[in-house]
Every structure is written in C-alpha cells, then in structure tokens.
C-alpha positions as CSV (number, residue, x, y, z in Angstrom):
1,M,0.3,-0.2,0.0
2,E,1.2,3.4,-0.8
3,S,2.2,5.7,2.2
4,Y,0.2,8.6,2.8
5,K,1.7,12.1,3.4
6,P,-1.1,14.7,4.1
7,K,-0.3,18.5,3.1
8,N,-3.1,20.4,4.7
9,I,-4.4,18.8,7.6
10,L,-7.8,20.6,9.5
11,I,-7.8,19.9,13.4
12,T,-11.3,20.7,14.7
13,G,-11.4,21.4,18.4
14,A,-7.4,21.6,19.1
15,A,-7.6,24.4,21.5
16,G,-8.9,21.3,23.4
17,F,-6.5,19.8,26.1
18,I,-6.4,16.4,24.0
19,A,-6.4,18.0,20.7
20,C,-3.9,20.6,21.6
21,H,-0.8,18.6,22.1
22,V,-1.8,16.8,18.6
23,A,-1.4,19.8,17.1
24,N,1.6,21.4,18.5
25,R,3.5,18.2,18.1
26,L,2.6,18.2,14.8
27,I,3.1,21.4,13.9
28,R,6.6,21.4,15.6
29,T,7.4,17.8,14.3
30,Y,6.3,18.1,10.5
31,P,7.2,21.9,9.3
32,D,5.8,20.4,5.8
33,Y,2.3,19.9,6.8
34,H,0.5,23.1,7.2
35,V,-1.9,22.7,9.9
36,V,-5.3,24.7,10.5
37,V,-6.8,24.9,13.4
38,L,-10.7,25.2,13.8
39,D,-11.9,25.9,17.5
40,K,-15.0,28.1,18.8
41,L,-13.2,28.7,22.0
42,D,-16.2,27.0,24.4
43,Y,-15.8,26.5,28.3
44,C,-13.6,23.2,27.5
45,S,-10.9,25.3,25.5
46,N,-8.4,28.0,25.6
47,L,-6.2,29.4,23.1
48,K,-3.4,29.3,25.1
49,N,-3.1,25.6,24.8
50,L,-1.9,26.7,21.1
51,K,0.7,28.9,22.5
52,P,3.9,26.8,21.6
53,S,2.4,27.6,18.0
54,F,1.6,30.7,17.5
55,S,5.3,31.9,15.7
56,S,4.8,28.7,13.6
57,S,5.0,29.7,9.8
58,N,2.6,26.2,9.3
59,F,0.0,27.2,11.7
60,K,-3.3,29.0,11.5
61,F,-6.2,29.6,13.7
62,I,-10.0,30.2,13.1
63,K,-12.2,30.7,15.8
64,G,-15.7,29.1,14.5
65,D,-18.1,26.5,14.7
66,I,-18.4,23.3,13.2
67,G,-22.3,23.4,13.2
68,S,-21.7,26.2,10.7
69,A,-21.8,24.2,7.3
70,D,-21.0,27.9,4.8
71,L,-17.8,27.8,7.3
72,V,-16.7,24.5,7.6
73,N,-17.2,24.2,3.5
74,Y,-15.2,27.3,2.8
75,V,-12.1,26.2,5.1
76,L,-12.1,22.5,3.5
77,V,-12.0,24.5,0.0
78,T,-9.6,27.5,0.8
79,E,-7.3,25.9,2.7
80,S,-7.2,22.8,-0.2
81,I,-7.6,20.6,3.0
82,D,-6.9,16.8,2.7
83,T,-7.3,15.6,6.0
84,I,-9.1,16.2,8.8
85,M,-8.7,15.0,12.4
86,H,-11.7,15.6,14.3
87,F,-11.9,16.5,18.1
88,A,-14.3,19.3,18.6
89,A,-17.1,18.0,20.7
90,Q,-19.1,19.5,24.3
91,T,-17.2,17.4,27.1
92,H,-18.1,16.1,30.7
93,V,-20.9,13.5,30.5
94,D,-22.6,15.8,33.8
95,N,-22.7,18.5,31.8
96,S,-25.3,16.9,29.2
97,F,-28.2,16.3,31.3
98,G,-28.8,19.8,32.2
99,N,-27.6,21.2,28.6
100,S,-28.4,18.4,26.3
101,F,-29.2,20.2,22.9
102,E,-26.1,22.1,23.3
103,F,-24.5,18.6,23.0
104,T,-26.4,17.1,20.1
105,K,-25.7,20.4,18.3
106,N,-22.2,19.8,18.6
107,N,-21.4,16.2,19.1
108,I,-23.7,14.9,16.4
109,Y,-24.6,17.6,14.3
110,G,-21.4,19.0,14.0
111,T,-20.0,16.3,13.2
112,H,-22.6,15.4,10.5
113,V,-21.8,18.8,9.2
114,L,-18.2,17.8,8.8
115,L,-18.8,15.0,7.0
116,E,-21.4,16.2,4.6
117,A,-18.7,18.9,3.7
118,S,-15.8,16.2,3.3
119,K,-18.2,14.3,1.0
120,K,-17.7,17.3,-1.7
121,L,-14.2,16.7,-1.7
122,Q,-12.8,13.4,-3.7
123,N,-9.5,14.0,-2.3
124,L,-10.5,13.5,1.3
125,G,-11.6,10.2,0.3
126,W,-14.6,9.9,2.6
127,S,-17.0,6.9,2.0
128,K,-20.0,5.7,3.8
129,R,-19.7,2.6,5.8
130,T,-22.5,2.7,7.8
131,T,-26.1,4.3,7.3
132,W,-27.3,6.5,9.9
133,E,-30.3,4.4,11.4
134,E,-27.9,1.3,11.9
135,G,-25.7,3.3,13.5
136,L,-27.9,5.1,15.9
137,R,-28.8,1.5,16.3
138,K,-25.6,0.6,17.5
139,T,-25.1,3.4,19.6
140,M,-28.4,2.7,21.3
141,E,-27.4,-1.2,21.5
142,W,-24.0,-0.1,23.5
143,Y,-25.4,1.8,26.0
144,V,-28.4,-0.3,26.9
145,N,-25.6,-3.3,27.7
146,N,-23.2,-1.7,29.5
147,P,-25.4,0.3,32.4
148,D,-22.6,0.1,34.5
149,W,-20.2,2.4,32.8
150,W,-22.5,5.6,34.1
151,G,-21.5,4.5,37.7
152,D,-23.8,6.9,40.1
153,V,-25.9,9.6,38.2
154,L,-27.2,11.6,41.1
155,G,-25.0,14.3,40.5
156,A,-26.6,14.5,36.4
157,L,-30.0,15.7,38.6
158,V,-28.5,18.7,39.9
159,P,-29.2,21.7,36.7
160,H,-26.3,22.5,34.5
161,P,-24.7,25.9,35.9
162,R,-26.2,28.2,33.4
163,M,-29.6,27.1,34.2
164,L,-28.8,28.3,37.7
165,M,-28.9,32.1,36.0
166,M,-32.0,31.5,34.7
167,P,-34.9,33.3,36.5
168,G,-37.4,31.5,38.6
169,N,-34.9,28.5,39.0
170,G,-34.3,28.3,42.9
171,K,-32.8,24.6,42.7
172,N,-29.3,24.1,43.8
173,I,-27.2,21.1,45.2
174,S,-28.7,20.7,48.2
175,D,-32.3,19.8,46.7
176,I,-30.7,16.2,45.9
177,S,-29.9,14.6,49.0
178,S,-30.2,11.1,51.0
179,D,-34.4,11.6,50.6
180,S,-33.8,10.8,47.2
181,Y,-35.7,7.7,46.5
182,V,-35.2,4.9,43.5
183,Q,-38.6,5.3,41.3
184,K,-38.5,1.6,38.9
185,N,-41.2,1.7,35.7
186,S,-41.8,-0.6,32.6
187,T,-39.5,1.3,30.6
188,Q,-36.6,2.5,32.7
189,K,-34.6,-0.3,35.0
190,E,-34.0,2.7,37.9
191,M,-34.4,6.3,38.1
192,V,-33.5,8.5,40.7
193,V,-35.7,11.0,41.8
194,P,-35.2,13.7,44.6
195,A,-37.7,14.1,47.2
196,V,-39.8,17.1,46.9
197,K,-38.8,19.5,50.4
198,N,-40.3,22.3,51.6
199,N,-37.2,24.6,52.2
200,S,-38.3,27.8,52.7
201,S,-34.6,29.1,52.4
202,I,-33.9,28.3,49.1
203,Q,-30.4,29.4,47.9
204,K,-30.7,32.3,45.3
205,P,-28.5,32.8,42.5
206,S,-25.4,34.6,43.4
207,L,-25.7,36.8,40.5
208,K,-29.4,38.6,38.7
209,F,-28.6,41.0,35.9
210,L,-31.3,43.7,35.1
211,I,-30.8,45.0,31.7
212,Y,-31.8,48.5,31.1
213,G,-31.4,50.7,28.0
214,R,-33.2,52.5,25.4
215,T,-32.2,52.2,21.6
216,G,-33.1,54.1,18.6
217,W,-33.0,57.9,17.6
218,I,-34.0,60.3,20.8
219,C,-35.8,63.3,19.7
220,G,-34.4,66.5,21.0
221,L,-32.0,67.8,22.9
222,L,-33.5,67.7,26.5
223,E,-34.6,64.0,25.8
224,T,-31.3,63.1,24.9
225,I,-29.6,64.7,28.2
226,R,-32.6,62.8,30.4
227,T,-31.8,59.7,29.0
228,N,-28.0,59.9,28.5
229,V,-27.0,61.8,31.6
230,A,-29.6,62.2,34.3
231,G,-31.0,58.5,33.7
232,T,-27.9,57.0,34.1
233,L,-26.6,59.0,36.8
234,T,-29.9,57.8,38.7
235,L,-29.4,54.5,37.9
236,A,-26.0,54.4,39.5
237,D,-27.0,56.0,42.3
238,V,-29.8,53.4,43.1
239,C,-27.2,50.7,42.5
240,R,-24.8,52.1,44.9
241,E,-27.4,52.1,47.2
242,H,-28.2,48.7,47.3
243,G,-24.4,48.0,46.7
244,L,-24.5,46.4,43.5
245,L,-22.5,47.0,40.5
246,M,-23.6,48.4,37.8
247,L,-22.3,47.8,33.9
248,N,-22.6,51.1,32.5
249,F,-22.4,49.7,28.2
250,A,-21.2,53.4,26.8
251,T,-19.7,54.5,23.9
252,G,-15.7,54.7,22.9
253,C,-17.3,57.3,19.9
254,I,-16.1,60.2,22.2
255,F,-12.5,60.4,20.4
256,E,-11.3,61.3,16.9
257,Y,-7.9,61.1,15.4
258,D,-5.4,63.8,16.5
259,S,-2.0,64.8,16.3
260,D,-1.3,62.6,19.4
261,H,-3.3,59.8,17.9
262,P,-2.7,60.0,14.2
263,L,-4.4,57.7,11.7
264,G,-2.7,55.0,10.8
265,T,0.0,54.6,13.6
266,G,-1.3,52.2,15.8
267,I,-1.4,54.7,18.8
268,G,-4.8,54.1,20.6
269,F,-6.7,56.1,23.0
270,K,-6.3,54.6,26.5
271,E,-8.7,54.7,29.3
272,E,-7.7,57.7,31.0
273,D,-7.7,59.8,27.9
274,K,-9.9,63.2,27.9
275,P,-13.0,62.8,24.9
276,N,-11.7,65.1,22.3
277,F,-14.8,64.3,20.1
278,T,-17.9,66.9,20.5
279,G,-19.1,66.7,17.1
280,S,-22.9,65.5,17.7
281,F,-24.9,66.2,20.9
282,Y,-24.9,62.3,21.6
283,S,-20.9,62.1,22.1
284,K,-21.4,65.4,24.2
285,T,-23.2,63.9,26.3
286,K,-21.7,60.5,26.4
287,G,-18.5,62.2,27.3
288,M,-20.1,64.3,29.7
289,V,-21.7,61.2,32.0
290,E,-18.5,59.3,31.3
291,E,-16.4,61.9,33.8
292,L,-19.3,62.4,36.0
293,L,-19.0,58.4,36.8
294,K,-15.8,58.2,37.5
295,E,-16.7,59.3,41.2
296,Y,-18.9,56.3,41.5
297,D,-16.9,53.3,43.0
298,N,-19.8,51.1,41.6
299,V,-19.5,51.7,38.0
300,C,-17.6,49.2,35.7
301,T,-17.8,51.5,32.1
302,L,-17.4,49.6,28.9
303,R,-16.9,52.2,25.8
304,V,-18.7,50.1,23.0
305,R,-17.9,51.0,19.4
306,M,-19.6,50.2,16.2
307,P,-21.1,47.0,17.2
308,I,-21.3,44.0,14.8
309,S,-22.5,40.6,15.3
310,A,-23.2,37.5,13.4
311,D,-26.6,38.2,13.2
312,L,-27.0,40.2,9.6
313,N,-30.4,40.4,9.6
314,N,-30.4,42.9,12.5
315,P,-30.1,46.6,11.0
316,R,-28.4,47.7,13.6
317,N,-25.6,45.7,13.1
318,F,-22.7,47.7,11.5
319,I,-21.7,45.2,9.0
320,T,-25.7,45.2,7.7
321,K,-25.8,49.1,7.8
322,I,-22.9,49.8,6.0
323,T,-23.9,47.3,3.4
324,K,-26.7,49.4,2.4
325,Y,-25.1,52.6,2.3
326,D,-24.7,54.3,-1.1
327,K,-21.3,55.4,-0.4
328,V,-19.2,54.7,2.6
329,V,-15.8,56.3,3.8
330,N,-12.9,54.1,4.5
331,I,-11.0,54.9,7.3
332,P,-9.5,52.2,10.1
333,N,-11.5,52.3,13.3
334,S,-11.7,50.0,16.7
335,M,-15.1,48.2,17.0
336,T,-16.6,45.4,19.1
337,V,-17.5,41.9,18.3
338,L,-20.5,41.5,20.5
339,D,-20.7,37.6,19.9
340,E,-17.1,37.9,21.8
341,L,-17.1,40.6,24.1
342,L,-20.5,40.4,25.1
343,P,-19.7,37.0,27.3
344,I,-16.6,38.8,28.5
345,A,-19.0,41.6,29.8
346,V,-21.1,38.9,31.9
347,E,-17.6,37.6,33.3
348,M,-16.4,41.0,34.3
349,A,-19.5,41.5,36.3
350,K,-18.4,38.0,38.2
351,I,-15.3,39.4,38.9
352,N,-16.4,42.8,40.0
353,C,-14.8,44.4,37.4
354,K,-14.9,48.5,37.7
355,G,-13.2,51.8,36.4
356,I,-13.0,52.6,32.5
357,W,-12.5,49.7,29.8
358,N,-12.2,50.1,26.1
359,F,-14.4,47.5,25.1
360,T,-13.0,46.7,21.7
361,N,-11.4,44.0,20.0
362,P,-7.6,44.9,19.5
363,G,-6.3,46.5,16.5
364,V,-8.5,48.5,13.7
365,I,-10.5,47.3,10.8
366,S,-11.4,49.6,7.9
367,H,-15.0,50.0,6.2
368,N,-13.4,48.6,2.8
369,E,-11.4,45.6,4.6
370,I,-15.2,44.6,5.8
371,L,-16.9,44.7,2.7
372,D,-14.0,43.1,1.0
373,L,-15.0,40.3,3.7
374,Y,-18.7,40.4,3.1
375,R,-18.2,40.1,-0.4
376,D,-15.5,36.8,0.0
377,Y,-17.9,35.5,2.5
378,I,-21.4,36.2,2.0
379,D,-22.2,38.0,-1.5
380,P,-19.8,37.9,-4.5
381,S,-21.4,40.3,-6.5
382,F,-21.4,43.2,-3.8
383,K,-19.9,46.3,-4.8
384,W,-19.9,49.6,-3.0
385,T,-18.6,52.9,-3.6
386,N,-16.3,55.6,-1.3
387,F,-16.4,59.0,-0.3
388,T,-14.5,61.2,1.4
389,V,-15.0,62.5,5.0
390,E,-15.5,66.0,3.7
391,E,-18.0,64.8,0.9
392,Q,-19.8,62.9,3.9
393,A,-20.0,66.0,6.0
394,K,-22.4,67.0,3.5
395,V,-24.9,64.4,3.5
396,V,-24.9,63.1,7.2
397,V,-26.7,65.1,10.0
398,A,-24.1,65.4,12.6
399,P,-19.9,64.4,12.1
400,R,-19.0,60.9,12.6
401,S,-16.3,59.9,15.5
402,N,-13.1,58.1,13.8
403,N,-10.5,56.7,16.3
404,E,-8.4,53.7,17.0
405,M,-8.6,52.6,21.0
406,D,-6.1,51.1,23.0
407,A,-7.5,47.4,24.0
408,T,-4.6,46.3,26.1
409,K,-6.0,46.7,29.6
410,L,-9.0,44.4,28.2
411,K,-6.5,42.1,26.5
412,N,-4.2,41.9,29.7
413,K,-7.4,40.8,31.8
414,F,-8.4,38.3,29.1
415,P,-5.7,37.1,26.9
416,E,-7.9,34.9,24.7
417,L,-9.5,38.1,22.9
418,L,-8.9,37.8,19.3
419,Y,-7.9,40.5,17.3
420,Q,-10.6,42.6,15.0
421,R,-9.8,40.4,11.5
422,I,-10.3,37.2,12.9
423,T,-13.6,37.8,14.9
424,Y,-15.0,39.4,11.7
425,Q,-14.2,36.1,9.5
426,V,-16.3,34.1,12.4
427,C,-19.2,36.3,11.9
428,L,-19.4,36.2,8.3
C-alpha cells in the first residue's frame, strides 16, 4: 500500500486539552504540514493551549463553529484540506443532562456537517460504511448493554450551572440529598428522583442581571440629556445604595484621530484619555456622563464602538448598516464584536470589574476591509463606492467619530481576546 503524506490538515477542537497536544506536536515535528485549527473556544478549550505554535509559519487558527456548514465548506476549499482530525465536542457527561441541546448540536450535528462537507471533496477519500439508522441502533444498543459504565448519576440531576442563572430557578445541590429515592417503571430499570422539599431557605443565585436601555433616535436635546446623563446617573445612584455593580455600556465615539493619536500609527486612545470629539450632541452627553461616573465606586464603564455580530439580519449591526449605504468612507476604526465581547462582559460582572474599559477588539479594521470580507464570504456580486469625509459631511446630520482605541487593558485581563479581522471572519 502506498504511504500517505498529508499536506493540509484541519484539526477541529484543537484548543482543547487532548487535541492541542496533537496540533502542537504535528506543527513542531512536521514543518511541511500546513495545519489549520478550527475551534470556537467554548468552556472546555483555551487559546493558550496553542501558544507553542503561534509563531510557526505552518500554523493557522480560525475561530468558528463546526455547526456552521458555510464556514466548514469555505475552510475545506480555501485551505485545500486533504486530511481532517476531528476532536471538537462538548465534554463532561454530567453537563449533558442540563445542557443536552448543546451536546446534540455539537457532537452529532457538528460531526454530520463535517462529514457532509468532506463528501464534496474527493481528495478526502470519504466513503460511507454504516448507515445513519444502523449507527444510531448500535449506539443505543451499546448504552443499554453497558449500564455500569455510567456509575452513579445522582449528580446529573443537579441543574447545569447555566440553568441556575435562569429566572425562577431556585434549585441547588442541597435539593438532592439522601431523601432521594429510586423509582422503577416499565421503560427504565432505575431512575433516581429527588424527594420534594418544603425548604423556605432555598439558596438564591449569586448573580442577577437587570438589563435596561433605550435604543433608536431620541427626539430633542433635552430628552437626550434626560436619558444619557440624568437617567444613567440615577441608575448609578440606586445601584450604589443597594450595593450593586452597574455595568454601563457606554461608547468609544467620544474620540477622533488627532496629532497625539494619528491615523494609521497604531497609537490608540487609552482609558485615562479625555474625550476630544464633540461633533454630535450624543457624543457630548456620553463624554459628560463618563466623567461624572468616575466619582462612583460601583460602576464599570465599557466603551463600545461600531458593534457587529453574526446576526446579519439585524439592521443595527454595523456590517448590515454599511452594506445598505450608497457610499461609504474608508477609515480604519476600532470596533466591538458582540459575539465575543458580551460573554466577557458577564465575566467582568462576576469578578466585580470597575472603572473605565475600552470594550473593543484589539486593532482596527476599515470599512473597505469589512466589505471585502462581506463580498468574499456572503455576496460575491456585492459592490460599493467610496467617498471622502468631506463629502460625507455634506449628507450626514452630524459629524462621525473615527478613532483607534487601545485595548491593552482588556487584552491583559482576557488574553484569549481575538483581533479584529479574525473575529470578523467568524461573524461572516
């Protein structure tokens, strides 16, 4: 049999504990192999696991979900993949009882997506050996014939940690105790059922989130002041009186490129810099309230800029907005990728972060770069026209803020935070 030598290898889930060792070893030992890593960086993976490979020329990381057929197909074609090593999966069996949908979506559907995508490429040598029905039958048969493999499943009745954050869910580990009993029926040999308790001292979730805000155009200058300044300060006051942390989702549109932060130099505005953009009344009020909030010791201000997400149907998504414009300016800006940064905001609340934070992905990306990616990933026929800032000023109600924000503080706190262009590719 002729020996096989791969050229372009795709490793899924390579930021996980097992797969990272495989990826790092292949990259180090076989420099002729081009290794592409696809991982969505879920709870059971960490980008730090791949740190030994960061500087290698034969290594490429893509943050993404194997459940996305479009992304998987794109990666297989553009990277000329001839070998797949599939590790991506939701792990820890006890988690599956409280979060079973995610397990089905990743471990079954994700694998199916990968198989379907590989079928389209003959060079992967894929062939079907077992029908879906037969495979499912054998899997179920194995679980029925090996009941001892599971051991004690009492802990599986405890809700998944994510479920404890849901409103009205007062269950906790203490609800499942020695009072539990074993129920038998015709379809199941044994089922552990927690006894009903009348416990008035049920432990409440340690964290609760009140999400408040107003979006859309605010009519009138006074209403803008009431909402952006007075309303925000009132909320901060109430939160302080009750000993609560307030996450203030603010804006980075209070800066513009200047002589100390020139366009294209990579010198970004830091958290301690004073606002220098007052071209719009909105920006003026946001800069004003940010200065006032510095006096509060219970506020965490997150400066958001030009937010984007993978939801291209949302008209407020920055990607969606600029694809609808007749003309766009082409200026590099710092932006906020919601899919990655919103979960970080929750973590910041959990660890009681305070003060001002530039809440953007590191680096900058221009309007043209975004639209290039949109054309490459979404609509190959998409075209657009540029115009200058001076031409734009003639057609907009108020000047627009353009700047680069220094995300070093956030990156140091959360090293796994990805750079602008990588996260845009994931969103598209």
